[in-house]
N, C-alpha and C positions, 0 to 999 in steps of 0.2 A: 489515563494520565492522572486523573483525580485520585485513583486508588494508590498510585505511587506516592503522590504528595501526602496523602493521609497516612500512609505507612511511615514515611520519613518524619512527619510531624509527631506520630506516636513514639517513634524511636527517640526523638528529641525530648519528649516529656518523660519517657522511661529513664533516660539518662539524668534528667533533672531530679527525678524521684530517688534514683540510686545515689546521686551525690548528696542529697539531703539526708538520706538514711545513713550514709557513711559518716556525715558530720555528726548526726545524733548519736550513733554508736561510739564515735570517737569522744564526744563530750561525756558520755556515760563512763567510758574507760578512764578518762582523766579525773572526773569528779568522784567516782567510787571504784578505785582500782581493785580493792580487795573483794568487792561484791560483783564486779562487772562480769567476771568469768562465769560465776554461777547464774547470773541473770541471762547471759548469752546462751548458756547451755539449756536453760529452761525454755527460753524463747525458741531456740532451734529445735529442741525435742518436741515441744508443743506444735510447732509449725509442721514438722514431719508427720506427726500423728494426724493433724488436721488434713494434710495432703493425702495421707493413706485412707482416711475416711472418705474423702471425696472420690478417690480412685475406686474404693470398694462400691460406693453408691453408683458410680458410672458403670462399673462392671455388671452389677446386678440389675440395674435399670435399663441400660442401653445396649450393651454389647456382650452378652453372655456367650453368644455363639462363636464370635471371632476375637474376643478380647482377653485371651489367656495372658497376654503380656500385661494387661491392666491388673489382673489379679496378682501376678508375680511381683510387679512393681509395688502394688499396694502392700503386700506382705513384707517385702524387703524394707519399704519406707516405714511401716509400722514398727518393725523390729529395731531399726535405727533410731526412731523417735523414742522408743522405750529405753534403749541403751543410753541415749543422751540424758534422759531423766534419772535413770538409776545409777549410772556411772559418769557423773559430770567431770571427774578428775581425768579420766581417760580422754575425754573429748578436749579438755583444756590443754592437754599435752600436744595435740595436733592442731589446735585452734590457731596458735601463733603462726604455724607453718602455712595454714590455709589463708589467714589474713595477709601474710607477707606475699604469698603467691598471687593472690588477687591483686594486690597493689602493683607487683612487678609486671603482671600480664597487662593490666590496664595502662601502666606507664609505657610499656613497649608499643602499645597501640597508639598512644599519644605521640610517642617519639616518631613513629612512622608518619603520622599526620603532619608533624613539624617538618619532616623531610619533604613531603609533598609541597608544603607552603614555601620551603626554601627553594626548591627547584623551580617553582612558578614565580619566584621573587615577590611573594606576598609579605607586606610589612608585618612585623610582630612575630615572625616565626621563631626568632631567637628566644623570646620569652617562653613560648610553648616548649621549645627544646630544653631550656634550663629547668623548667618546672618538671618536665618528664624525667630528666636525669636525676634530679633531687628526689623525686618521689620513688623512682626505682631503687635508689640507694637506701631510702627509708624502708622500703619493702624487703630488701635483702637483709637489713639489720633486724627487722621484726622476725623474719624466718628463722634466724639462728640464735635468738635470745630465749632464755627460759621464761615460763609463764609469769611468775611473780614479778620479775624485773621488767617485763615488757609491757604490762598493761597500760601504764601511763604513756610509754613511748608509742605503743600501738595506737592508743587514742589520739595522740598528736599526729601520727602518720595518717590515720583515717580522716581526721579533720582536714589535714593538708590535701589528701587525696580527694576528698569531697569538694573542697574549694576549687582544686585544680580542674576536676571534672565539670563542676558548675561553670567555671570561667570558660573552659573549652567549649561546652555546649552553647552557652549564651553568646560569647564574644567570637569564638573562632569557628563555629559550625559553618557559617556562610563563607568564611575565608578558605576553609578546608575544601568545601564544596566547589568554590571557584577555582582553587588550585588544581584539584583533580580534573575538573572540566577542561581547564586550559591545557593541562598536560595530555589528557586523552585526545583532545582535538589536534594537538601538535603531533601525536603519534599517528592519528588517522591521516593527516596530511603527508607525513613521511611514508606511510605504508602505500598510499595511492601513487606517489611518484616512484 
């Protein structure tokens, strides 16, 4: 039971970190829209190269016998990292789609959580519902805009997404947990009869 509580506590902190990173990247996009794309490509490329180095080390030190998948993943990650550093414009063309897709997927998850809260008659579900719809609309807008026009807009969307995720994690995590528990208990009662 303690392992499960620790797991969910870690997920909560991971969610807080992701929300703060979203806000930071959003601020970067708003403050420096002309340089944000290059900075993001460099950070992404360097991160992929660092991950590939860690995978190479893991392959050669720990699992050379059964770790062929580690070697393949390391090579592919290294190639992608170098590609991001050498051809940042190509990455910038798909970056807006990826950012928008991230926002839409996360908003869909929050929308489902608001439905759980609504079914369980938890107060405040409508705020979460409206925030999720607005964020999803921003994500769709980001997906279909060109890179130069979208950096400030993407920054605002990421800031909004980060704030929404932070509020969701801090304020609504207990409410969502209570709503799901209440609904699942009600389903168990129905199944027994």
